[in-house]
N, C-alpha and C positions, 0 to 999 in steps of 0.2 A: 504494500500500500504506500503510495507516494505521500511524503510529508507535506503538510500544508502550513500556511502561516508565513509571515515575512522572515527574511534571512537576517540574522543578528550576529554581529561579531563582538566578542568580548576580548578586549586587548589584554595581553599577558606579557609581563616581563619580570625580571628578578625583583623580588620583594613584594609584588602584588599578591594578596592573600585572600581576597574576597571574590575571586573569579567564579568559584563553584557556586556560592550563594547567589551571585548575580545571574549565572546561567540558570539555576533552578527557578529564580523569579521569572525570567523571561519564558522559560518552558511552561511554567504554570499559567502564564498569561497567554499562551498559545503560539509562541514563536518557535522558529527553527534556529537553534543556537549553536555556534561554533566558537571555541576558544582559539584565538589566533595570536601567535607570538609576534612581537614587533620585528624580530629578525626575518620572519617569513614575509612581512610587508617590505622590509628594506631590500631583501634579496629578489623581490618580484615574484616569489612563489605564490603569493596571494595579493589581491588588490581590493581596495575598498569599494570599487564599483559593483562588486558582487554582493554587497550588503545594503540593507535599508536602514539599519540602526547600528551605530557604533557605541559601545559602552566601555568606559574606563573605570574599573572597580577601585575599591579602597585597598589599603595596605600601606606598604612603605617602599615604594618603587626605588630600587637601587639604594635601599637603606636610608632614604631621605638624606643622602650625602649632599653637602653644600647647604641645601634647605629642602623642605618637603616638595616633591614633585618636580624639582628644577631640571634634573638630568633627563627625565622622560620628556618634559616639555621641550628641551633643547633638541632631543632626537626627533620629535614630531616636526619642529620647525625646520631642522636642517635636512632631514632625509625624506620627509613625507608631506611637506608643505603643500605641494601641488595636488597630491591625492586628497588631502583633507579639505583644501579649499574647494576642489571639485565636488567632493562629497557633500559638504554642508551647503553648497549652492544649489544642489539638486532639489527639486520640489519636495521630495519625500524623505530626504536624508536627515535622520535625527541623531543627536549625540547626547549621551548621558554620562556625567562624571560624578561619582560619589566619593566623598571624603578625599582621599589622595587623588582620585580622579578629578575632583573639583579643583584641587590645588594645581594639578597639571593644566587644566583648561585655563585657569587664571594666569598662570605663569607663561603659557604659550601665547596669550593674547586673544584666544578665541572667546573668552569672557572677560569683561562684560560686553564688549562692543564688536566682537567678530573680526578683530584686526590681528590676524596671526603675525607674530613677531613683534607686536607692540604691547608690552605689558603696561596696563593702565590701572591696575589694582593689585592687591596682594592679600595673602592670608598669613597673619602674624601669630606669634606665640600667644597662647591664652593668657588673659589678664591674671588668672589664678596662679600662673607659673607652674602648672602641673597638667598631666594627661587627664582629660575628663572622659569618663566612660559610664553612661547611665541613660535612663529614659528621660526625654524632655518633650515639651509641648511646642508645637509650631502652628502659627496662623497662616493660612493660605491667603495671600494678598489678593484682594478683589480686583478684577479687570487687569490682571497681569498679562504680559504679552506672549506667554508660552502657548503655542498653538495647540498642543495636545492636552493641556490641562484646563482648557476652557470649560467652565461649569463646575469645576472642583472648588469647593469653598469650605468655610468653617475652620476647624482645628484638627490636627492629627498628632499622634504620639509616635516618635521614632527614637532609636538609640543614637547617641553620639559616642564617638571613640576617637579622640584626636588631641594632639598637643599644640597644633598650629591651625586654629580654626577661626581666628579673629579677622573678619573681613574689614579691609581698610583701603580707602582710596582718597585722593585729594577732594576737597569740597566741590570743586567744579565737576569732577567725575561722578561723585555721589549725587549731585543735583541732576546730572544727565540720566543716571540710573533711575531716579525717581520720575523725572519728566517723561521718560520713555516706557515707564511701567515695567522695568526689567526685574524688580524684586518679586520673587515668587513665594518664598517662605520667610517668615520672621519668627525668632524666638519669642514666646509669649508666656504670660503668667496663667494661673488657673482660670482666670476670667476670660482668657483669649485676647488679652491686650498686649501688643508688642512691648517688650521691656529691655532695658539695659541692665537691670538688676541681676546680680548673681544670687542664687545658682540657676534661676530660670533661663537667663542668658549665660551659657556655660563658658563663653570666651571673651565677651566684651565687644562683639562685632558692632561696627558702626550701623546705626539705624536698625539694630537687632537683626541684621541680614543673615539668614541661614542658607539661602539658595537663590540663584538668579538665572535669568535667561539672557540671550543676546537679542539684538533688534529684530532678527528674522523669526524669533520665537521657537527655533528648532533645536537649540542647544540648551540643555539644562544642567546646572551644576549645583550640588548641595552638600553640606558637611554631614548632616545626619544620614543614617543608613536605612532607607526604605526596604532594602532587600532582606533585612533582618526581621521584618514583620509581614511575612507572606502567609503565615498560618497563625490563627489566634493563639495557639499554644506556645508561640514564641515569646509572647508577652509574659514577663515575670509574675504578673498578678492576674492572669487570665481567669483563674478559678473564682475570683471575687468580682469579676466584671461580666455579669450575664449579658448576653447579646453582643459581646465585643466582636468587631470585624477586623480582619487583617488589613490595617490601614496603609501598609506599604504597597500592597498588591496593585492598587488602582493606578499608580504611576506606570507600572509596566504594562498593565492592560490598556491604558489609554495610548501609550506609545504604539503598541501592536495594532490597536484599532485604527489609529491615525494613518499608519502607512499601509493598512489593508484596504483603505477606501478605494 
């Protein structure tokens, strides 16, 4: 029986360790998933034009040497810039970067403004000075520009697991992010209000930013891990939360549905 669903590539290199979870999430959402090593792309053994979705998972690519995500971002810019630019400019080419993947997208310049090779924001060390690993609440920003999350609203609960998650950009760039509705997720308190206060905001991100898209709306990067909430039993307190739904799954489902139109 022939597999159905869009073809999804999960980027792999040394230090990435959330590729299996990301693969499982996309398979659960109905995609055909393949883990591809960056060396296969560099060697021309595989090409991004064969995929409709590219995902860069979390982990510690190249041990976060220099700074988190920097070396992989340099690889993308140096060796795969033309492929990636072609991919993201296609009508249905979507990109997802989670945690370390988000750091890679920001350091490559793909986020926040889709200018590969022009780093216009960064992800700094958490204000707490330590690695933060726990469940947090996120508000989905209304009317954000992400094309595949239209209609998603309210709040969700995901895990964070990072030491360098503080989104920072100059005031002029932050103003542009707001003006173009590029903020998709914000850290929020129990009432669903975006906050700068620790511990609800685990890293001190400017404007409580937890995830953003680019002006095309086809690239999404976020620090929390939706792939860790694909089944309700993955939540640490699921037995005391009757009716709980796996809140991370909808991101993957919406991506698959969007490229399947």
